[in-house]
C-alpha positions as CSV (number, residue, x, y, z in Angstrom):
1,M,0.0,0.0,0.0
2,G,1.3,3.4,-0.9
3,R,1.4,6.9,0.6
4,A,-1.4,9.5,1.0
5,L,-0.6,12.6,-1.0
6,P,-2.5,15.8,-1.7
7,I,-3.6,16.8,-5.2
8,L,-5.3,20.1,-6.3
9,F,-8.3,20.3,-8.6
10,N,-10.5,23.2,-9.6
11,S,-14.2,23.1,-9.0
12,D,-15.0,22.0,-12.6
13,M,-12.7,19.0,-12.3
14,V,-14.0,18.1,-8.9
15,R,-17.5,17.9,-10.4
16,A,-16.1,15.7,-13.2
17,I,-14.6,13.4,-10.6
18,L,-17.8,13.3,-8.6
19,D,-19.8,12.5,-11.8
20,G,-17.4,9.7,-12.7
21,R,-16.3,11.5,-15.9
22,K,-12.7,12.2,-14.8
23,T,-10.3,9.3,-14.2
24,V,-7.0,10.8,-15.3
25,T,-5.0,14.0,-14.9
26,R,-1.9,15.4,-16.5
27,R,0.8,17.3,-14.5
28,I,3.8,19.0,-15.9
29,V,7.2,17.4,-15.5
30,K,9.1,20.2,-13.7
31,D,12.6,18.6,-13.9
32,D,15.2,19.7,-16.4
33,V,14.0,17.4,-19.2
34,V,16.1,19.2,-21.8
35,G,19.2,18.5,-19.7
36,I,18.3,14.9,-19.2
37,L,17.7,14.2,-22.9
38,N,20.9,16.0,-23.8
39,S,22.9,14.2,-21.1
40,P,26.1,12.2,-22.0
41,Y,24.3,9.0,-20.9
42,H,21.5,9.5,-23.3
43,K,23.9,10.3,-26.1
44,E,25.8,7.2,-25.4
45,H,22.6,5.1,-25.1
46,P,20.3,6.5,-27.8
47,Q,18.4,3.3,-27.8
48,V,16.8,4.2,-24.5
49,P,13.4,5.8,-25.2
50,D,13.0,9.4,-24.0
51,Q,10.0,8.4,-21.9
52,M,11.9,5.7,-20.1
53,L,14.8,8.0,-19.3
54,I,12.6,10.8,-18.0
55,K,10.5,8.3,-15.9
56,K,13.7,7.0,-14.4
57,L,15.5,10.2,-13.6
58,C,12.7,12.7,-12.9
59,K,10.8,12.9,-9.6
60,R,7.4,11.4,-10.0
61,P,4.5,13.1,-8.3
62,C,3.2,9.8,-7.2
63,Y,3.3,6.0,-7.8
64,S,0.8,3.3,-8.5
65,E,-1.0,2.3,-5.3
66,D,-0.5,5.8,-3.7
67,I,-3.7,7.4,-2.4
68,L,-4.4,11.0,-3.4
69,Y,-6.7,13.2,-1.4
70,V,-8.3,16.0,-3.3
71,R,-7.8,19.6,-2.2
72,E,-10.6,21.8,-3.4
73,A,-12.1,25.2,-2.6
74,W,-13.8,24.9,0.7
75,R,-14.8,26.5,4.0
76,E,-16.0,25.5,7.5
77,H,-19.8,24.9,7.6
78,S,-20.1,27.5,10.4
79,P,-18.3,28.6,13.5
80,G,-18.5,26.0,16.3
81,F,-19.1,23.0,14.0
82,D,-15.7,21.3,14.0
83,N,-15.0,18.9,11.1
84,L,-18.0,20.0,9.1
85,F,-17.2,21.5,5.7
86,I,-18.9,22.8,2.6
87,Y,-17.3,22.8,-0.9
88,K,-17.5,25.3,-3.8
89,A,-18.0,22.5,-6.4
90,D,-21.4,21.7,-4.9
91,Y,-22.8,25.2,-5.7
92,A,-23.4,26.9,-9.0
93,E,-21.1,29.9,-9.6
94,G,-22.3,32.9,-7.7
95,S,-25.3,31.1,-6.2
96,V,-24.1,31.6,-2.6
97,N,-22.4,34.6,-1.0
98,V,-19.5,32.8,0.6
99,K,-15.8,33.5,0.8
100,W,-14.2,30.2,-0.1
101,H,-10.8,29.2,1.1
102,P,-8.4,28.3,-1.7
103,S,-7.8,24.6,-2.4
104,I,-4.1,24.8,-1.5
105,H,-5.0,25.6,2.1
106,M,-7.4,22.7,2.6
107,P,-6.4,20.5,5.5
108,K,-6.4,16.7,5.0
109,K,-9.3,16.4,7.6
110,A,-11.5,18.3,5.2
111,A,-10.9,16.0,2.2
112,R,-14.0,14.2,0.9
113,I,-12.5,12.7,-2.3
114,W,-9.9,10.0,-2.2
115,L,-8.3,8.5,-5.3
116,K,-6.2,5.4,-5.8
117,V,-3.4,5.8,-8.4
118,T,-3.6,2.9,-10.9
119,D,-0.9,4.0,-13.4
120,V,1.7,6.7,-13.8
121,R,3.5,7.3,-17.1
122,V,5.2,10.1,-19.0
123,E,4.4,11.4,-22.5
124,R,4.2,14.6,-24.5
125,L,1.1,16.7,-23.9
126,Q,-0.1,16.5,-27.5
127,D,0.1,12.7,-27.5
128,I,-3.3,12.7,-25.8
129,T,-5.9,10.4,-27.5
130,P,-9.6,10.8,-28.0
131,E,-10.2,8.2,-25.2
132,Q,-7.9,10.2,-22.9
133,V,-9.7,13.5,-23.7
134,I,-12.9,11.9,-22.4
135,K,-11.2,10.4,-19.3
136,E,-9.8,13.9,-18.5
137,G,-13.4,15.0,-17.9
138,T,-13.0,17.7,-20.6
139,T,-16.3,17.0,-22.2
140,E,-19.4,15.0,-21.6
141,F,-19.3,13.7,-25.2
142,D,-18.7,10.0,-25.8
143,R,-16.0,8.9,-28.3
144,E,-18.5,8.8,-31.2
145,H,-19.4,12.4,-30.7
146,L,-15.8,13.4,-30.1
147,E,-14.7,11.9,-33.4
148,L,-17.0,14.3,-35.2
149,L,-14.3,16.9,-34.5
150,G,-11.9,14.7,-36.6
151,E,-8.3,15.7,-36.3
152,H,-9.3,18.5,-34.0
153,Y,-10.6,16.2,-31.3
154,D,-8.1,17.6,-28.8
155,I,-9.2,21.3,-29.2
156,L,-11.4,21.2,-26.1
157,F,-8.6,19.8,-23.9
158,A,-6.1,22.2,-25.3
159,A,-8.2,25.2,-24.3
160,L,-8.8,23.7,-20.8
161,W,-5.1,23.0,-20.4
162,D,-4.0,26.6,-21.4
163,S,-6.6,28.1,-19.0
164,T,-4.6,26.5,-16.1
165,I,-1.2,27.9,-17.2
166,K,0.2,31.2,-15.9
167,K,0.8,33.7,-18.6
168,S,4.5,33.8,-17.6
169,D,4.7,30.0,-18.2
170,M,2.9,29.9,-21.5
171,A,6.1,29.8,-23.5
172,I,7.2,26.5,-22.0
173,Y,4.1,24.8,-20.6
174,S,1.3,25.7,-23.0
175,W,-0.5,23.3,-25.3
176,K,1.5,24.7,-28.3
177,S,4.8,24.2,-26.4
178,N,3.9,20.5,-26.0
179,P,5.7,19.9,-22.7
180,W,6.4,16.5,-21.1
181,V,3.7,15.6,-18.6
182,W,3.0,12.9,-16.0
183,V,-0.2,11.0,-16.9
184,I,-1.8,9.9,-13.6
185,E,-4.7,7.4,-13.9
186,F,-6.8,6.9,-10.9
187,E,-10.1,5.4,-9.5
188,R,-12.3,6.6,-6.6
189,C,-11.6,4.8,-3.3
190,G,-12.5,5.2,0.4
191,K,-10.5,7.0,3.0
192,P,-7.6,4.9,4.2
193,E,-8.2,3.0,7.4
194,T,-7.0,4.5,10.7
195,K,-5.4,2.9,13.6
196,G,-7.1,2.6,17.0
197,D,-6.0,6.0,18.1
198,G,-7.7,7.6,15.0
199,Q,-4.4,8.4,13.3
200,L,-3.6,7.3,9.8
201,E,-0.9,4.6,9.4
202,D,2.6,6.0,9.3
203,L,3.0,5.6,5.6
204,Y,0.0,7.9,5.1
205,M,1.4,10.7,7.1
């Protein structure tokens, strides 16, 4: 059994997970990929695929069997109600006058969504397939409807991806830049069991 690690999702993606439409996410490989691919080792062993070298030498965000707890926009239900929380994804935009806490500040005790990692691989962003576009929760279309877009099946995901990239990082991490990404496949699971004292096992801390 693996570790318990946090992962951030915006409200739209949280809804897609809750609806069962999202079972994969892509995260940028932040290591020096250019340096790794131009390393003396790779030049001496050109038969080693780029993906294998990156997967071996770069720091993975997680491994298969790890458990991810989703951090999302949230807030306490009301003062005095400890361990009771509400979540932005459960409300239509602007439907409630609430100041939400940003997802990055959500404590583990407030997590309601737990995901078991089933596969972690590395690839170029533009290698995404029609099946993966659907699994990303980008659209509610099925494969048949998505194929109507023809060679432009990835246009919806490209727009979604670029909407998450800071303007200062667009030159290196945008869809057009085609960066290397970690592809993390997952499935919903329950919260890891606790020990008798109510604390998670050590490997989950």
